[in-house]
gemmi code that builds the backbone of each chain (N, CA, C; Angstrom):
import gemmi

chains = {
    "A": [
        ("MET", (96.283, 52.689, 76.524), (96.888, 51.984, 77.567), (96.467, 50.677, 77.627)),
        ("ASP", (95.450, 50.481, 76.977), (94.826, 48.838, 77.221), (96.304, 48.056, 76.267)),
        ("GLY", (96.788, 48.438, 75.232), (98.028, 47.808, 74.691), (98.846, 47.497, 75.560)),
        ("GLU", (99.333, 48.718, 76.564), (100.559, 48.815, 77.305), (100.085, 47.822, 78.536)),
        ("ASN", (98.896, 48.019, 78.975), (98.579, 46.977, 80.113), (98.808, 45.400, 79.745)),
        ("GLY", (98.255, 45.266, 78.221), (98.482, 43.960, 77.883), (99.842, 43.485, 77.855)),
        ("LEU", (100.962, 44.301, 77.776), (102.374, 44.109, 77.606), (102.687, 43.918, 78.899)),
        ("LEU", (102.299, 44.687, 80.107), (102.641, 44.392, 81.588), (102.339, 43.398, 81.766)),
        ("LYS", (101.038, 42.825, 81.627), (100.627, 41.422, 82.125), (101.286, 40.212, 81.550)),
        ("LYS", (101.824, 40.548, 80.086), (102.510, 39.465, 79.504), (104.095, 39.346, 80.221)),
        ("ALA", (104.485, 40.435, 80.782), (105.652, 40.502, 81.331), (105.483, 39.552, 82.751)),
        ("ASN", (104.380, 40.086, 83.368), (103.986, 39.388, 84.528), (103.849, 38.102, 84.320)),
        ("GLU", (103.054, 37.525, 83.313), (103.155, 35.804, 83.140), (104.690, 35.461, 82.743)),
        ("ALA", (105.287, 36.155, 82.096), (106.611, 35.612, 81.957), (107.590, 35.247, 83.052)),
        ("PHE", (107.392, 36.213, 83.988), (107.893, 35.803, 85.310), (107.525, 34.659, 85.945)),
        ("TYR", (106.045, 34.477, 85.997), (105.585, 33.232, 86.657), (105.980, 32.133, 85.965)),
        ("ARG", (106.300, 32.032, 84.468), (106.683, 30.988, 83.647), (107.967, 30.608, 83.991)),
        ("ALA", (108.861, 31.655, 83.995), (110.113, 31.346, 84.335), (110.169, 30.608, 85.690)),
        ("PHE", (109.485, 31.147, 86.702), (109.449, 30.672, 87.976), (108.857, 28.819, 87.999)),
        ("GLU", (107.776, 28.816, 87.037), (107.592, 27.226, 86.868), (108.579, 26.461, 86.359)),
        ("LEU", (109.141, 27.180, 85.158), (110.202, 26.070, 84.465), (111.508, 26.231, 85.336)),
        ("LEU", (111.539, 26.776, 86.727), (112.854, 26.604, 87.226), (113.859, 27.125, 86.548)),
        ("ASP", (113.798, 28.134, 85.857), (114.655, 28.429, 84.683), (115.478, 29.918, 84.997)),
        ("ILE", (116.755, 29.878, 85.300), (117.477, 30.929, 86.257), (117.780, 31.977, 84.909)),
        ("GLU", (118.017, 31.276, 83.678), (118.092, 32.167, 82.494), (117.066, 33.180, 82.238)),
        ("ARG", (115.782, 32.193, 82.028), (114.459, 32.918, 81.852), (114.257, 34.127, 82.985)),
        ("MET", (114.571, 33.763, 84.200), (114.191, 34.718, 85.137), (115.021, 35.927, 85.015)),
        ("GLY", (116.450, 35.869, 84.545), (117.235, 37.015, 84.329), (116.638, 37.749, 83.462)),
        ("ARG", (115.708, 37.273, 82.488), (115.533, 38.207, 81.285), (114.189, 39.074, 81.330)),
        ("VAL", (113.353, 38.527, 82.502), (112.138, 39.252, 82.886), (112.401, 40.468, 83.966)),
        ("TRP", (113.916, 40.353, 84.698), (114.105, 41.165, 85.843), (115.024, 42.149, 85.233)),
        ("ASP", (114.850, 43.228, 85.937), (115.603, 44.566, 85.564), (117.153, 44.259, 86.373)),
        ("THR", (117.858, 43.533, 85.821), (119.079, 42.958, 86.233), (120.158, 43.997, 86.713)),
        ("THR", (119.730, 45.107, 87.529), (120.587, 45.883, 88.147), (120.731, 45.648, 89.703)),
        ("GLU", (121.509, 46.530, 90.167), (121.704, 46.634, 91.832), (120.694, 47.488, 92.442)),
        ("GLU", (119.643, 48.079, 91.871), (118.837, 48.798, 92.005), (117.171, 48.233, 92.591)),
        ("ILE", (117.258, 46.877, 92.221), (115.877, 46.356, 92.409), (116.047, 45.802, 93.866)),
        ("GLN", (114.758, 45.193, 94.071), (114.228, 44.668, 95.309), (113.682, 43.431, 95.122)),
        ("CYS", (113.595, 42.601, 96.263), (112.655, 41.189, 95.958), (112.533, 40.970, 97.584)),
        ("ILE", (111.205, 40.782, 98.032), (110.739, 40.087, 99.049), (110.172, 39.133, 99.078)),
        ("HIS", (110.724, 37.630, 99.274), (109.910, 36.512, 99.016), (109.341, 36.433, 100.341)),
        ("PRO", (108.153, 35.467, 100.290), (107.314, 35.438, 101.403), (107.980, 35.083, 102.528)),
        ("GLY", (107.860, 35.740, 103.725), (108.449, 35.659, 104.966), (109.817, 35.889, 105.091)),
        ("TRP", (110.483, 36.222, 103.801), (112.113, 36.417, 103.943), (112.182, 38.313, 104.253)),
        ("ASN", (113.517, 38.085, 104.537), (113.887, 39.615, 104.668), (113.961, 40.241, 103.345)),
        ("LEU", (114.007, 41.535, 103.227), (114.184, 42.304, 102.081), (115.603, 41.945, 101.419)),
        ("LEU", (115.668, 41.728, 99.945), (116.793, 41.472, 99.014), (116.962, 42.573, 98.167)),
        ("GLN", (118.209, 43.288, 98.241), (118.624, 44.224, 97.620), (119.565, 43.817, 96.467)),
        ("GLY", (119.106, 44.099, 95.040), (120.176, 43.890, 93.915), (120.148, 42.699, 93.077)),
        ("TRP", (120.516, 42.519, 92.041), (120.406, 41.525, 91.051), (121.109, 40.167, 91.497)),
        ("THR", (122.414, 40.613, 92.328), (123.255, 39.424, 92.760), (122.286, 38.756, 93.757)),
        ("ALA", (121.953, 39.589, 94.671), (121.280, 38.697, 95.757), (119.750, 37.967, 95.410)),
        ("VAL", (119.516, 38.610, 94.605), (118.029, 38.271, 94.023), (118.325, 36.889, 93.019)),
        ("ARG", (119.280, 36.927, 92.422), (119.510, 35.750, 91.609), (119.885, 34.506, 92.461)),
        ("ASP", (120.675, 34.912, 93.319), (121.127, 33.626, 94.527), (120.089, 33.129, 95.009)),
        ("SER", (118.918, 33.973, 95.493), (117.703, 33.609, 95.966), (116.852, 32.536, 95.092)),
        ("TRP", (116.687, 33.091, 93.712), (116.005, 32.193, 92.920), (116.897, 30.626, 92.870)),
        ("GLU", (118.139, 31.002, 92.644), (119.006, 29.427, 92.367), (118.613, 28.650, 93.621)),
        ("GLY", (118.575, 29.279, 94.615), (118.610, 28.385, 95.994), (117.103, 27.869, 95.812)),
        ("ILE", (115.947, 28.499, 95.591), (114.557, 28.305, 95.615), (114.495, 27.150, 94.725)),
        ("PHE", (114.922, 27.435, 93.220), (114.905, 26.334, 92.155), (115.422, 24.916, 92.589)),
        ("LYS", (116.538, 25.068, 93.390), (117.359, 24.014, 93.648), (116.348, 23.094, 94.513)),
        ("ASN", (115.790, 23.858, 95.568), (114.931, 23.137, 96.404), (113.414, 22.566, 95.868)),
        ("THR", (113.098, 22.981, 94.559), (111.600, 22.777, 94.232), (111.797, 21.920, 93.258)),
        ("LYS", (110.819, 20.571, 93.447), (110.675, 19.729, 92.368), (109.604, 20.072, 91.233)),
        ("TYR", (108.549, 20.783, 91.705), (107.334, 21.005, 90.874), (106.767, 22.629, 91.243)),
        ("MET", (106.454, 23.171, 90.375), (105.961, 24.371, 90.808), (104.954, 24.947, 89.416)),
        ("GLU", (103.416, 25.229, 90.019), (102.675, 25.538, 88.917), (101.659, 26.591, 89.561)),
        ("PHE", (101.493, 27.861, 88.719), (101.033, 28.915, 88.957), (99.583, 28.989, 88.322)),
        ("ARG", (98.455, 29.385, 88.931), (97.070, 29.932, 88.670), (97.048, 31.162, 88.793)),
        ("ILE", (97.314, 32.251, 88.130), (97.215, 33.681, 88.659), (95.919, 34.163, 88.390)),
        ("THR", (95.264, 34.791, 89.726), (94.231, 35.747, 89.608), (94.888, 37.178, 89.758)),
        ("TYR", (94.276, 37.824, 88.681), (94.524, 39.288, 88.639), (93.789, 40.054, 89.113)),
        ("SER", (94.220, 41.064, 89.992), (93.598, 42.118, 90.816), (93.445, 43.378, 90.137)),
        ("SER", (94.744, 43.986, 89.623), (94.976, 45.071, 88.897), (96.078, 45.233, 88.229)),
        ("ALA", (96.147, 46.258, 87.398), (97.392, 46.425, 86.574), (97.237, 48.028, 86.401)),
        ("HIS", (98.138, 48.870, 86.744), (98.278, 50.262, 86.539), (99.614, 50.790, 86.134)),
        ("ILE", (99.532, 51.648, 85.021), (100.786, 52.267, 84.496), (100.958, 53.683, 84.596)),
        ("SER", (102.073, 54.183, 84.789), (102.083, 55.812, 84.782), (103.547, 55.715, 84.185)),
        ("GLY", (103.764, 56.397, 82.956), (104.915, 56.761, 82.442), (105.757, 55.281, 82.084)),
        ("ASP", (106.670, 55.426, 82.608), (107.862, 53.988, 82.566), (107.676, 53.139, 83.738)),
        ("LEU", (106.550, 53.284, 84.706), (106.548, 52.678, 85.798), (104.934, 51.985, 85.611)),
        ("GLY", (104.886, 50.731, 86.293), (103.838, 49.896, 86.385), (103.803, 48.962, 87.417)),
        ("TYR", (102.515, 48.538, 87.968), (102.518, 47.455, 88.913), (101.262, 46.752, 88.816)),
        ("ILE", (101.364, 45.483, 89.322), (100.477, 44.571, 89.119), (100.403, 43.898, 90.488)),
        ("ILE", (98.881, 43.656, 90.916), (98.534, 43.125, 92.387), (98.022, 41.844, 91.760)),
        ("CYS", (98.592, 40.865, 92.342), (97.611, 39.420, 91.925), (98.118, 38.236, 92.976)),
        ("VAL", (97.158, 37.514, 92.596), (96.945, 36.053, 93.713), (97.663, 35.074, 93.063)),
        ("GLU", (98.652, 34.431, 93.418), (99.572, 33.147, 93.202), (98.725, 31.925, 93.440)),
        ("ASN", (97.969, 31.312, 92.881), (97.543, 30.023, 93.540), (98.399, 29.106, 92.994)),
        ("ILE", (98.964, 28.386, 93.868), (100.159, 27.544, 93.716), (100.032, 26.149, 94.001)),
        ("THR", (100.510, 25.329, 93.170), (100.343, 23.678, 93.468), (102.172, 23.443, 93.138)),
        ("SER", (102.732, 22.990, 94.417), (104.139, 22.890, 94.265), (104.546, 21.626, 95.160)),
        ("SER", (105.651, 21.035, 94.614), (106.241, 19.977, 95.358), (107.944, 20.250, 95.681)),
        ("TYR", (108.190, 20.072, 96.866), (109.673, 20.435, 97.186), (110.165, 18.915, 97.378)),
        ("GLY", (109.521, 17.670, 97.070), (110.124, 16.560, 97.244), (109.139, 15.665, 97.673)),
        ("GLY", (108.287, 15.813, 98.553), (107.294, 15.081, 99.001), (105.967, 15.066, 98.184)),
        ("PRO", (104.878, 14.975, 98.796), (103.658, 15.336, 97.953), (103.370, 16.614, 97.408)),
        ("ALA", (102.734, 16.928, 96.520), (102.068, 17.990, 95.950), (101.270, 18.733, 97.002)),
        ("SER", (101.417, 20.001, 97.042), (100.429, 20.850, 98.235), (100.112, 22.224, 97.353)),
        ("GLU", (99.060, 22.601, 97.926), (98.433, 23.844, 97.423), (98.551, 24.845, 98.507)),
        ("ASN", (98.989, 26.362, 97.791), (98.925, 27.324, 98.786), (98.641, 28.728, 97.845)),
        ("SER", (98.411, 29.729, 98.793), (98.072, 31.145, 97.928), (99.207, 32.136, 98.529)),
        ("ILE", (99.580, 33.206, 97.312), (100.403, 33.872, 98.015), (99.886, 35.154, 97.388)),
        ("LEU", (100.103, 36.199, 97.994), (99.502, 37.598, 97.420), (101.026, 38.329, 96.889)),
        ("ALA", (101.068, 38.840, 95.906), (102.054, 39.456, 95.227), (101.840, 41.092, 94.717)),
        ("THR", (102.805, 41.729, 95.100), (102.923, 42.925, 94.488), (103.913, 42.988, 93.547)),
        ("ASN", (103.974, 43.004, 92.227), (104.885, 43.328, 91.199), (105.244, 44.491, 90.434)),
        ("ILE", (106.428, 44.961, 90.693), (106.475, 46.437, 90.248), (107.481, 46.462, 88.907)),
        ("PHE", (107.276, 47.035, 87.867), (108.292, 46.940, 86.722), (108.269, 48.347, 86.309)),
        ("ARG", (109.523, 48.306, 85.514), (109.844, 49.626, 84.882), (110.228, 49.130, 83.427)),
        ("LYS", (109.793, 50.340, 82.552), (110.112, 50.142, 81.194), (111.344, 50.496, 80.629)),
        ("ARG", (112.095, 49.433, 80.044), (113.731, 49.668, 79.589), (113.537, 49.348, 78.189)),
        ("ASN", (114.039, 50.242, 77.299), (114.342, 49.803, 76.017), (113.168, 49.088, 75.424)),
        ("GLY", (111.738, 49.696, 75.918), (110.742, 49.393, 75.121), (110.051, 48.097, 75.933)),
        ("LEU", (110.677, 47.572, 77.026), (110.435, 46.316, 77.610), (110.059, 46.393, 78.983)),
        ("TRP", (108.903, 45.802, 79.517), (108.733, 45.825, 80.915), (109.513, 44.942, 81.802)),
        ("LYS", (110.258, 45.420, 82.789), (111.122, 44.541, 83.565), (110.699, 44.798, 84.838)),
        ("ILE", (110.982, 43.653, 85.846), (110.579, 43.454, 87.229), (111.536, 44.371, 87.907)),
        ("ILE", (111.170, 45.315, 88.652), (112.295, 45.901, 89.619), (111.875, 45.626, 91.217)),
        ("HIS", (110.648, 44.905, 91.314), (110.422, 44.764, 92.656), (109.381, 43.653, 92.648)),
        ("HIS", (109.442, 42.595, 93.505), (108.515, 41.329, 93.847), (108.249, 41.357, 95.268)),
        ("HIS", (107.022, 41.690, 95.628), (106.734, 41.345, 97.263), (105.891, 40.112, 97.153)),
        ("GLY", (106.074, 39.140, 97.714), (105.174, 37.982, 97.986), (105.013, 37.935, 99.390)),
        ("SER", (103.776, 37.654, 99.742), (103.456, 37.472, 101.324), (102.471, 36.257, 101.364)),
        ("PRO", (102.561, 35.643, 102.220), (101.883, 34.290, 103.010), (100.350, 34.885, 103.361)),
        ("LEU", (99.418, 34.111, 102.915), (98.133, 34.149, 103.815), (98.369, 33.354, 105.079)),
        ("LEU", (98.157, 33.873, 106.100), (98.392, 33.204, 107.312), (97.030, 32.447, 108.021)),
        ("GLU", (97.271, 31.823, 108.662), (95.899, 31.112, 109.448), (95.210, 30.609, 108.437)),
    ],
    "B": [
        ("MET", (113.452, 66.071, 90.844), (112.772, 64.791, 91.228), (113.341, 64.707, 92.952)),
        ("ASP", (114.108, 65.327, 93.134), (114.441, 65.422, 94.754), (113.340, 65.864, 95.474)),
        ("GLY", (112.782, 66.956, 95.125), (111.773, 67.641, 95.812), (110.424, 66.746, 95.749)),
        ("GLU", (110.283, 66.224, 94.851), (109.120, 65.244, 94.482), (109.177, 63.929, 95.383)),
        ("ASN", (110.523, 63.282, 95.609), (110.774, 62.281, 96.438), (110.556, 62.647, 97.730)),
        ("GLY", (110.954, 63.981, 98.251), (110.770, 64.403, 99.565), (109.275, 64.440, 99.790)),
        ("LEU", (108.514, 64.839, 98.904), (106.732, 64.763, 99.080), (106.279, 63.514, 99.393)),
        ("LEU", (106.767, 62.410, 98.551), (106.587, 61.232, 98.727), (106.920, 60.415, 100.015)),
        ("LYS", (108.048, 61.094, 100.485), (108.375, 60.347, 101.901), (107.513, 61.130, 102.908)),
        ("LYS", (107.070, 62.298, 102.575), (106.210, 62.937, 103.708), (105.004, 62.372, 103.564)),
        ("ALA", (104.536, 61.918, 102.716), (102.985, 61.145, 102.473), (103.251, 59.860, 103.305)),
        ("ASN", (104.237, 59.186, 102.982), (104.425, 57.909, 103.694), (104.890, 58.212, 105.138)),
        ("GLU", (105.316, 59.125, 105.693), (105.434, 59.500, 106.907), (103.990, 59.951, 107.520)),
        ("ALA", (103.087, 60.641, 106.777), (101.923, 60.847, 107.285), (101.016, 59.693, 107.500)),
        ("PHE", (101.058, 58.686, 106.755), (100.559, 57.251, 106.878), (101.095, 56.696, 108.273)),
        ("TYR", (102.199, 56.641, 108.445), (102.610, 56.010, 109.747), (102.297, 56.653, 111.105)),
        ("ARG", (102.096, 58.079, 110.802), (101.795, 59.056, 111.831), (100.268, 58.704, 112.162)),
        ("ALA", (99.449, 58.713, 111.071), (98.081, 58.469, 111.233), (97.987, 56.999, 111.959)),
        ("PHE", (98.779, 55.988, 111.784), (98.663, 54.693, 112.520), (99.001, 54.704, 113.819)),
        ("GLU", (100.062, 55.613, 114.020), (100.443, 55.890, 115.428), (99.474, 56.443, 116.360)),
        ("LEU", (98.947, 57.293, 115.647), (97.811, 57.814, 116.521), (96.398, 57.233, 116.765)),
        ("LEU", (96.318, 56.243, 115.830), (95.040, 55.539, 115.632), (94.038, 56.381, 115.496)),
        ("ASP", (94.030, 57.128, 114.215), (93.470, 58.179, 113.861), (92.793, 58.109, 112.577)),
        ("ILE", (91.448, 57.350, 112.409), (90.790, 57.089, 111.273), (90.437, 58.290, 110.383)),
        ("GLU", (90.633, 59.475, 110.763), (90.301, 60.711, 109.876), (91.422, 60.880, 109.236)),
        ("ARG", (92.749, 61.053, 109.829), (94.101, 61.278, 109.488), (94.361, 60.198, 108.687)),
        ("MET", (93.927, 58.826, 108.812), (94.462, 57.866, 107.732), (93.216, 58.127, 106.436)),
        ("GLY", (91.976, 58.426, 106.713), (91.538, 58.875, 105.312), (92.094, 59.913, 104.556)),
        ("ARG", (92.818, 60.731, 105.149), (93.282, 61.858, 104.197), (94.819, 61.528, 103.586)),
        ("VAL", (95.397, 60.430, 103.980), (96.359, 59.860, 103.339), (96.346, 58.869, 102.253)),
        ("TRP", (95.131, 58.338, 102.186), (94.664, 57.426, 101.129), (93.860, 58.203, 100.302)),
        ("ASP", (94.019, 57.452, 98.980), (93.143, 57.870, 97.909), (91.829, 56.960, 98.228)),
        ("THR", (90.920, 57.514, 98.617), (89.889, 56.971, 99.120), (88.715, 56.723, 98.210)),
        ("THR", (89.130, 56.043, 97.153), (88.439, 55.204, 96.095), (88.026, 53.867, 96.240)),
        ("GLU", (87.057, 53.023, 95.591), (87.164, 51.883, 95.384), (88.323, 50.944, 94.555)),
        ("GLU", (88.876, 51.867, 94.121), (90.335, 51.375, 93.344), (91.331, 50.707, 93.796)),
        ("ILE", (91.299, 51.019, 95.120), (92.683, 51.152, 95.961), (92.756, 49.612, 96.505)),
        ("GLN", (93.972, 49.185, 97.221), (94.154, 47.803, 97.540), (95.045, 47.811, 98.904)),
        ("CYS", (94.669, 46.853, 99.643), (95.401, 47.005, 100.970), (95.890, 45.697, 101.348)),
        ("ILE", (96.842, 44.884, 101.627), (97.234, 43.844, 102.155), (98.157, 43.905, 103.530)),
        ("HIS", (97.179, 43.767, 104.570), (97.789, 43.891, 105.878), (98.640, 42.446, 106.028)),
        ("PRO", (99.773, 42.405, 106.994), (100.570, 41.185, 107.035), (99.452, 40.106, 107.280)),
        ("GLY", (99.693, 39.043, 106.707), (98.933, 37.709, 106.641), (97.539, 37.598, 106.333)),
        ("TRP", (96.916, 38.874, 106.010), (95.574, 38.964, 105.774), (95.587, 38.732, 104.149)),
        ("ASN", (94.196, 38.735, 103.772), (93.825, 38.398, 102.564), (93.548, 39.778, 101.781)),
        ("LEU", (93.706, 40.021, 100.469), (93.565, 41.390, 100.037), (92.215, 42.002, 100.012)),
        ("LEU", (92.675, 43.182, 100.427), (91.150, 43.964, 100.685), (91.458, 45.207, 99.440)),
        ("GLN", (89.948, 45.184, 98.798), (89.837, 45.897, 97.345), (88.826, 47.120, 97.926)),
        ("GLY", (89.344, 48.356, 97.942), (88.229, 49.635, 97.910), (88.309, 50.019, 99.363)),
        ("TRP", (88.250, 51.506, 99.455), (88.205, 52.083, 100.671), (87.176, 51.918, 101.679)),
        ("THR", (86.078, 51.549, 101.466), (85.219, 50.860, 102.147), (85.822, 49.773, 103.063)),
        ("ALA", (86.011, 48.829, 102.503), (86.945, 47.594, 103.088), (88.255, 48.132, 103.714)),
        ("VAL", (88.847, 48.901, 103.400), (90.263, 49.144, 103.927), (90.021, 50.060, 105.093)),
        ("ARG", (89.128, 50.799, 105.097), (88.709, 51.816, 106.117), (88.066, 51.037, 107.475)),
        ("ASP", (87.337, 50.131, 107.039), (86.701, 49.018, 108.177), (87.917, 48.405, 108.695)),
        ("SER", (88.888, 47.960, 107.835), (90.160, 47.255, 108.506), (90.996, 48.010, 109.605)),
        ("TRP", (91.109, 49.533, 109.170), (91.694, 50.230, 109.990), (90.988, 50.560, 111.104)),
        ("GLU", (89.661, 50.694, 111.106), (88.830, 50.599, 112.420), (89.060, 49.759, 113.426)),
        ("GLY", (88.919, 48.396, 112.668), (89.128, 47.152, 113.712), (90.579, 47.319, 114.368)),
        ("ILE", (91.580, 47.360, 113.486), (92.973, 47.557, 113.895), (93.025, 48.299, 115.065)),
        ("PHE", (92.681, 49.729, 114.740), (92.819, 50.875, 115.838), (92.045, 50.310, 117.150)),
        ("LYS", (91.071, 49.422, 117.048), (90.132, 49.330, 118.191), (90.642, 48.576, 119.385)),
        ("ASN", (91.728, 47.522, 118.391), (92.208, 46.555, 118.991), (93.815, 46.865, 119.503)),
        ("THR", (94.444, 47.989, 119.296), (95.611, 48.415, 119.636), (95.449, 49.545, 120.752)),
        ("LYS", (96.174, 49.204, 121.649), (96.690, 50.172, 122.696), (97.693, 51.307, 122.604)),
        ("TYR", (99.064, 50.862, 121.766), (99.951, 51.539, 121.569), (100.848, 51.252, 120.257)),
        ("MET", (101.350, 51.981, 119.547), (101.857, 51.641, 118.056), (102.643, 52.993, 117.946)),
        ("GLU", (104.026, 52.437, 117.625), (105.053, 53.269, 117.490), (106.064, 52.670, 116.410)),
        ("PHE", (106.250, 53.670, 115.524), (106.906, 53.128, 114.369), (108.724, 53.810, 114.143)),
        ("ARG", (109.468, 53.201, 113.703), (110.865, 53.574, 113.492), (110.915, 53.091, 111.959)),
        ("ILE", (110.715, 54.106, 110.911), (110.798, 53.377, 109.585), (112.242, 53.670, 108.952)),
        ("THR", (112.567, 52.446, 108.413), (114.015, 52.545, 107.525), (113.653, 52.307, 106.036)),
        ("TYR", (113.998, 53.505, 105.694), (113.687, 53.745, 104.045), (114.719, 52.604, 103.256)),
        ("SER", (114.175, 51.921, 102.268), (114.966, 51.147, 101.372), (114.923, 51.925, 100.039)),
        ("SER", (114.155, 52.335, 99.692), (114.010, 53.282, 98.342), (112.856, 53.951, 97.849)),
        ("ALA", (112.946, 55.072, 97.059), (112.019, 55.967, 96.962), (111.767, 55.848, 95.149)),
        ("HIS", (110.706, 55.741, 94.710), (110.864, 56.006, 93.185), (109.849, 56.510, 92.468)),
        ("ILE", (109.676, 57.432, 91.512), (108.432, 57.989, 90.893), (108.892, 58.215, 89.442)),
        ("SER", (107.478, 58.126, 88.954), (107.652, 58.342, 87.379), (106.155, 58.505, 87.206)),
        ("GLY", (106.070, 59.838, 86.763), (104.732, 60.687, 86.464), (104.051, 60.826, 87.600)),
        ("ASP", (102.664, 60.296, 87.465), (101.893, 60.599, 88.983), (101.961, 59.062, 89.628)),
        ("LEU", (102.984, 58.369, 89.565), (102.905, 56.971, 90.525), (104.336, 57.023, 91.226)),
        ("GLY", (104.201, 56.682, 92.392), (105.319, 56.380, 92.902), (105.130, 55.542, 94.236)),
        ("TYR", (106.401, 54.846, 94.611), (106.382, 53.896, 95.480), (107.448, 53.784, 96.488)),
        ("ILE", (107.305, 53.255, 97.645), (108.233, 53.304, 98.765), (108.359, 51.909, 99.119)),
        ("ILE", (109.448, 51.495, 99.320), (109.758, 50.317, 99.884), (110.185, 50.687, 101.422)),
        ("CYS", (109.947, 49.834, 102.587), (110.411, 50.394, 103.679), (110.084, 49.217, 104.898)),
        ("VAL", (111.054, 49.419, 105.881), (111.162, 48.597, 106.920), (110.372, 49.199, 108.039)),
        ("GLU", (109.276, 48.721, 108.539), (108.683, 48.930, 109.829), (109.125, 48.402, 110.966)),
        ("ASN", (110.029, 49.087, 111.717), (110.300, 48.753, 113.177), (109.315, 49.229, 114.156)),
        ("ILE", (108.836, 48.293, 114.739), (107.405, 48.790, 115.380), (107.563, 47.948, 116.939)),
        ("THR", (107.012, 49.152, 117.915), (106.896, 48.673, 119.052), (105.431, 49.052, 119.513)),
        ("SER", (104.667, 47.618, 119.870), (102.935, 48.048, 120.098), (102.803, 47.034, 121.097)),
        ("SER", (101.492, 47.887, 121.308), (100.765, 46.763, 122.701), (99.442, 46.657, 122.131)),
        ("TYR", (98.945, 45.562, 122.237), (97.355, 45.230, 122.008), (96.692, 45.071, 123.568)),
        ("GLY", (96.999, 45.451, 124.637), (96.557, 45.363, 126.000), (97.759, 44.749, 126.814)),
        ("GLY", (98.387, 43.824, 126.295), (99.448, 43.224, 127.297), (100.673, 44.179, 127.169)),
        ("PRO", (101.949, 43.463, 127.654), (103.114, 44.502, 127.503), (103.636, 44.511, 125.969)),
        ("ALA", (104.012, 45.671, 125.723), (104.774, 46.028, 124.696), (105.687, 44.896, 123.854)),
        ("SER", (105.406, 44.875, 122.872), (106.441, 44.036, 122.162), (107.044, 44.730, 120.794)),
        ("GLU", (108.260, 43.951, 120.369), (108.905, 44.521, 119.081), (108.862, 43.766, 117.984)),
        ("ASN", (108.291, 44.302, 116.854), (108.554, 43.352, 115.558), (108.840, 44.007, 114.270)),
        ("SER", (109.214, 43.459, 113.099), (109.292, 44.208, 111.956), (108.476, 43.581, 110.921)),
        ("ILE", (107.983, 44.782, 110.054), (107.304, 44.242, 108.957), (107.806, 45.008, 107.758)),
        ("LEU", (107.970, 44.289, 106.603), (108.185, 44.718, 105.405), (107.306, 45.360, 104.703)),
        ("ALA", (107.324, 46.453, 104.254), (106.317, 47.121, 103.445), (106.424, 47.669, 102.143)),
        ("THR", (105.732, 47.458, 101.168), (105.815, 48.204, 99.951), (104.335, 49.166, 99.591)),
        ("ASN", (104.660, 50.446, 99.621), (103.414, 51.517, 99.475), (103.734, 52.304, 98.262)),
        ("ILE", (102.395, 51.943, 97.496), (102.495, 52.789, 96.045), (101.450, 53.938, 96.362)),
        ("PHE", (101.874, 54.885, 95.597), (101.143, 56.153, 95.890), (100.630, 56.894, 94.290)),
        ("ARG", (99.511, 57.595, 94.338), (99.321, 58.295, 92.973), (99.129, 59.706, 93.534)),
        ("LYS", (99.503, 60.552, 92.572), (99.480, 62.141, 92.951), (97.943, 62.555, 92.060)),
        ("ARG", (97.427, 63.265, 93.152), (95.930, 63.590, 92.915), (95.892, 65.081, 93.394)),
        ("ASN", (95.743, 65.991, 92.284), (95.556, 67.337, 92.583), (96.643, 67.904, 93.423)),
        ("GLY", (97.776, 67.397, 93.015), (99.185, 67.624, 93.648), (99.529, 67.070, 94.952)),
        ("LEU", (98.808, 66.039, 95.445), (98.861, 65.403, 96.678), (99.157, 63.803, 96.388)),
        ("TRP", (100.304, 63.728, 97.101), (100.493, 61.984, 96.886), (99.569, 61.291, 97.958)),
        ("LYS", (98.846, 60.378, 97.486), (98.018, 59.622, 98.066), (98.010, 57.879, 97.986)),
        ("ILE", (97.999, 57.180, 99.172), (98.295, 55.881, 99.086), (97.110, 55.087, 98.134)),
        ("ILE", (97.518, 54.360, 97.384), (96.720, 53.426, 96.587), (96.717, 52.211, 96.657)),
        ("HIS", (97.830, 51.682, 97.348), (98.314, 50.243, 97.772), (99.361, 50.346, 98.621)),
        ("HIS", (98.776, 49.216, 99.794), (99.881, 49.157, 100.932), (99.802, 47.810, 100.987)),
        ("HIS", (101.174, 47.203, 100.845), (101.436, 45.532, 101.107), (102.338, 45.657, 102.311)),
        ("GLY", (101.853, 45.083, 103.554), (102.765, 44.850, 104.173), (102.777, 43.296, 104.750)),
        ("SER", (104.193, 42.654, 105.220), (104.317, 41.444, 105.373), (105.077, 40.909, 106.534)),
        ("PRO", (104.825, 40.042, 107.002), (105.685, 39.844, 108.163), (107.036, 38.872, 107.958)),
        ("LEU", (107.688, 39.337, 108.863), (108.987, 38.384, 108.752), (109.030, 36.965, 109.510)),
        ("LEU", (108.953, 35.967, 108.874), (108.868, 34.563, 109.433), (109.905, 34.197, 109.903)),
        ("GLU", (109.953, 32.892, 110.561), (110.762, 32.139, 111.259), (111.546, 32.579, 112.627)),
    ],
}
model = gemmi.Model(1)
for chain_id, residues in chains.items():
    chain = gemmi.Chain(chain_id)
    for i, (resn, *xyz) in enumerate(residues, 1):
        res = gemmi.Residue()
        res.name, res.seqid = resn, gemmi.SeqId(i, " ")
        for name, pos in zip(("N", "CA", "C"), xyz):
            atom = gemmi.Atom()
            atom.name, atom.element = name, gemmi.Element(name[0])
            atom.pos, atom.b_iso = gemmi.Position(*pos), 0.0
            res.add_atom(atom)
        chain.add_residue(res)
    model.add_chain(chain)
structure = gemmi.Structure()
structure.add_model(model)
structure.setup_entities()
C-alpha cells in the first residue's frame, strides 16, 4: 500500500504542477475527464462534470499571472480504486499586481482508471478571518 | 451497491440529525472516533483527531440555538470500505438572534467499520460573494 500511496501523492503533485504551469492540457491529464466528476473552488458553487470544470480552469488560468504551491500533506488513504488526500495549499500567487500569500485547505479524491490515479473531486476552501 | 449506497446516505443523514439535535453523544456515534480522522468546518483550519473534532462540535453546539438542514445530494460513491458523499447543506439556523438561511458545500468521507459507515472526514465550505 506504500507504493500505491506514493502513486496517489504523485497524482496529487501532478495536479498542482499543472496548476502552477497554468496548463490546461496537463490539467486534463490529471483529471478523470467525465461528466461524473465534481469540483468546488474556494468560495465557488459546486461544478459538475469535466466540461464545466475545464471551463473553470481556463478562466482561472487566464486571470492568473503567477502561481506557486508548497503543499503540506496531512493524510492519504486508499481503498480499492478510491483514494483521497487532504492537504494544505500554501500559495504564492499574482493576478497582475504584486504577489501575495495565502492558504487553502483541499480535499482531493481520486479514482484509479487503467492503472492511473485520476482526480474525480477537488474541494478547496478558504481559511477565513 | 444500491443497498450499500443507501446505508452510506443513512450515515450521512444521521450526521446531520446529530447536528440538528446539537447532541454530542449522537455525533460521537456517527464518527470514527479515532485520532486518524479530520474535519474542516467552514472557514476554520484543519482539525486532526476525534479529541479536537469533538471539542469543536461541543463549542458549536453551545453557541447554536437552532439548526435545521435540508440536504441536496449531488453524488455518493463507494469502493471497498471507503465511500464519500458530496452534498449541499441548505441551513436555517439561529445563534441567539433571528433565524437566517445559508448554504454550505460539504464533502463527507466515510469508512466502513464492523459493518457500519463512520465519518472519517468532513469538509464544509462557505459559498462566498
